[in-house]
C-alpha positions in Angstrom: -2.4 -6.6 25.9 -4.8 -6.6 22.9 -5.6 -3.6 20.7 -8.0 -3.9 17.8 -8.4 -1.0 15.4 -11.0 -0.6 12.7 -11.2 -4.4 12.1 -13.2 -5.5 9.1 -13.6 -9.2 8.2 -15.6 -11.3 5.8 -16.6 -15.0 5.7 -17.7 -16.6 2.4 -17.5 -13.1 0.8 -20.0 -11.5 3.3 -18.8 -8.7 5.5 -19.5 -9.5 9.2 -17.2 -7.2 11.1 -17.6 -3.6 10.1 -15.0 -1.7 12.1 -14.3 -3.1 15.5 -12.3 -1.0 17.9 -11.4 -2.6 21.2 -8.5 -2.3 23.7 -8.0 -4.9 26.5 -5.3 -4.3 29.1 -3.4 -6.9 31.2 -5.6 -8.6 33.7 -8.9 -7.3 32.3 -12.0 -9.3 31.5 -14.3 -7.8 28.9 -17.8 -9.2 28.1 -19.1 -9.1 24.5 -22.9 -9.3 24.2 -25.3 -9.2 21.2 -27.8 -11.0 19.1 -26.9 -14.2 17.1 -25.2 -13.1 13.9 -23.9 -9.8 15.3 -20.3 -10.9 14.8 -19.2 -12.1 18.2 -18.0 -15.6 17.1 -16.5 -14.1 13.9 -14.3 -11.9 16.1 -13.1 -14.8 18.1 -12.4 -16.8 15.0 -10.5 -14.0 13.5 -8.4 -13.6 16.6 -7.3 -17.2 16.6 -6.7 -17.3 12.8 -9.5 -19.4 11.5 -8.7 -19.8 7.7 -12.4 -19.3 6.7 -12.3 -15.7 7.8 -10.6 -12.9 5.8 -9.5 -9.6 7.4 -10.1 -6.9 4.8 -9.1 -3.8 6.9 -7.7 -2.9 10.3 -5.1 -4.2 12.7 -4.8 -6.4 15.8 -1.8 -5.9 18.1 -1.1 -8.5 20.8 1.6 -7.7 23.3 3.2 -5.4 20.8 3.1 -7.9 17.9 1.0 -7.9 14.7 -1.3 -10.8 15.6 -2.8 -11.0 12.1 0.7 -11.8 10.7 1.1 -14.9 12.9 -0.2 -18.4 11.9 -2.8 -20.0 14.2 -0.3 -22.4 15.9 2.0 -19.5 16.8 -0.9 -17.5 18.2 -1.7 -20.4 20.4 1.9 -20.8 21.5 1.9 -17.0 22.3 -0.8 -17.6 24.8 -4.2 -17.2 23.0 -6.8 -19.7 23.8 -10.3 -20.2 22.4 -13.0 -22.1 24.4 -15.3 -23.2 21.6 -19.0 -22.6 21.6 -19.5 -26.1 20.4 -16.4 -28.2 21.2 -15.8 -30.9 18.7 -15.1 -34.6 19.3 -11.8 -36.0 18.0 -12.1 -39.8 17.8 -8.9 -41.7 18.1 -7.0 -38.9 19.8 -6.6 -39.5 23.5 -6.9 -36.6 25.9 -3.5 -37.4 27.4 -1.7 -37.4 24.1 -3.6 -34.3 22.8 -2.8 -32.2 25.9 0.8 -33.4 26.3 1.5 -32.6 22.6 -0.1 -29.1 22.9 1.6 -28.3 26.2 5.1 -29.4 25.1 4.7 -27.5 21.8 4.1 -24.4 23.8 7.0 -25.1 26.2 9.3 -25.6 23.2 8.1 -22.2 21.8 9.1 -20.7 25.2 12.5 -22.4 25.2 11.6 -24.8 28.0 12.2 -28.5 28.3 9.3 -30.8 27.6 7.5 -32.4 30.5 8.1 -36.1 30.9 5.2 -38.5 31.3 5.3 -38.5 35.1 5.4 -34.7 35.5 2.7 -34.3 32.9 0.3 -36.8 34.6 0.9 -35.1 38.0 0.0 -31.7 36.5 -3.0 -33.2 34.8 -4.4 -34.6 38.1 -3.9 -31.3 39.9 -5.6 -29.2 37.2 -8.5 -31.7 36.6 -9.7 -31.0 40.2 -10.1 -27.3 39.4 -13.1 -28.0 37.2 -14.2 -31.2 38.9 -13.7 -33.2 35.7 -14.3 -36.9 36.1 -10.9 -38.8 35.9 -12.5 -41.4 33.6 -13.1 -38.7 31.0 -9.4 -37.9 30.6 -8.7 -41.5 29.5 -11.1 -41.2 26.5 -10.6 -39.6 23.1 -11.0 -35.8 23.1 -14.7 -35.0 23.9 -15.9 -38.4 22.6 -19.0 -39.4 24.5 -18.9 -36.3 26.7 -22.2 -34.5 27.6 -22.5 -30.9 26.7 -21.5 -29.8 30.2 -18.6 -32.2 30.3 -17.3 -30.7 27.0 -17.4 -27.2 28.5 -15.6 -28.3 31.7 -13.1 -30.0 29.5 -12.5 -26.7 27.7 -11.6 -25.0 31.0 -9.5 -28.0 32.0 -7.5 -27.5 28.7 -7.1 -23.9 29.6 -5.8 -24.9 33.1 -3.2 -27.1 31.4 -2.0 -24.6 28.8 -2.1 -21.5 31.1 -2.9 -19.0 28.3 -2.4 -15.3 28.8 -5.4 -14.3 26.7 -8.6 -16.4 26.8 -11.7 -16.2 24.6 -14.8 -17.9 26.1 -17.3 -18.2 23.3 -20.7 -18.9 24.9 -19.1 -21.2 27.4 -22.4 -20.9 29.4 -24.5 -22.3 26.5 -26.4 -25.4 27.5 -25.0 -25.5 31.1 -27.2 -26.0 34.1 -26.7 -23.8 37.2 -24.3 -26.1 38.9 -22.2 -26.8 35.9 -22.1 -23.0 35.1 -20.8 -22.3 38.6 -18.1 -25.0 38.4 -16.9 -23.8 35.0 -16.9 -20.1 36.1 -15.1 -20.8 39.4 -12.6 -22.9 37.5 -11.8 -19.9 35.3 -11.6 -17.6 38.2 -9.1 -19.8 40.0 -6.9 -19.8 36.8 -6.9 -16.0 36.5 -3.6 -14.2 37.2 -2.9 -10.5 37.3 -1.6 -10.7 33.7 -4.4 -12.9 32.4 -7.0 -11.2 30.2 -10.2 -12.5 28.5 -13.1 -11.8 26.2 -16.3 -13.5 27.4 -18.9 -13.9 24.7 -22.4 -14.5 26.2 -26.1 -13.6 25.7 -26.9 -13.6 29.4 -25.9 -11.9 32.6 -25.7 -15.1 34.7 -22.2 -16.0 33.7 -21.0 -12.5 34.3 -22.4 -12.6 37.8 -19.6 -15.1 38.5 -16.8 -13.6 36.3 -17.3 -9.9 37.2 -16.1 -8.3 34.0 -14.3 -5.0 33.9 -16.2 -3.8 30.8 -19.2 -4.9 28.9 -19.6 -4.2 25.1 -22.7 -4.5 22.9 -22.0 -5.7 19.4 -24.7 -5.0 16.8 -24.3 -5.7 13.1 -20.6 -6.0 13.2 -19.9 -2.9 15.3 -19.5 -2.2 19.0 -22.3 0.3 19.7 -22.2 0.6 23.5 -19.5 0.1 26.2 -20.1 0.2 29.9 -19.4 -1.4 33.2 -21.1 -4.6 34.6 -24.3 -2.6 35.1 -24.7 -2.6 31.3 -25.3 -6.4 31.4 -28.1 -5.8 33.9 -29.6 -3.3 31.6 -29.6 -5.8 28.7 -31.1 -8.4 30.9 -34.0 -6.1 31.7 -34.6 -4.5 28.3 -32.9 -6.7 25.7 -30.8 -5.5 22.7 -33.5 -3.7 20.8 -32.7 -0.5 22.7 -29.4 -0.4 20.9 -30.7 -0.8 17.4 -30.4 2.2 15.0 
């Protein structure tokens, strides 16, 4: 599904990614772990096309297409979804209008008819239950007045509505208590399909205990320095990241 080769990227003139190589197949979940500043969020922002990040070398192929040649909106319509580390509030934009616009834009891209109001609201009610999102929150502006945990649940709810084929969870577990973490993780697991792939960015093993990644990668100073199975996360939990420093 996704193939990254020798990816280098800068932000504000500073090189952050220094040669990332990563291949993720259909249905695979890969965890990306590392210190703050190692380049984890930079990679996620590059993949979704954030304009502040500049790719200086390398390639990214997504389902056979040159991902870096696509504008951000087309990447989203092609099935790439980013769950933000710090979801932003969008005052004045209702959850209903936001999601209906996004969903129907994707359907148009796929050559499908838009959902009418009734069909959309029915789908919204069904998907909201997956992450136990309070119905009152969906009547507000996007993330406005939401707690940290509610914002993270809302991110997974948006994922449920849009049904992406490639998900990037950027520290979705940050700030969540044990119960909220379980709800968010189980919501993601219910949404997984055999063709759904994901990158899960985290510092801790606890989220991975729920998501059961196929592979775990350690990112240090803009490079992947170690790859292993789920047991690698256990090793990091016990001994930290210092063992991977040069």
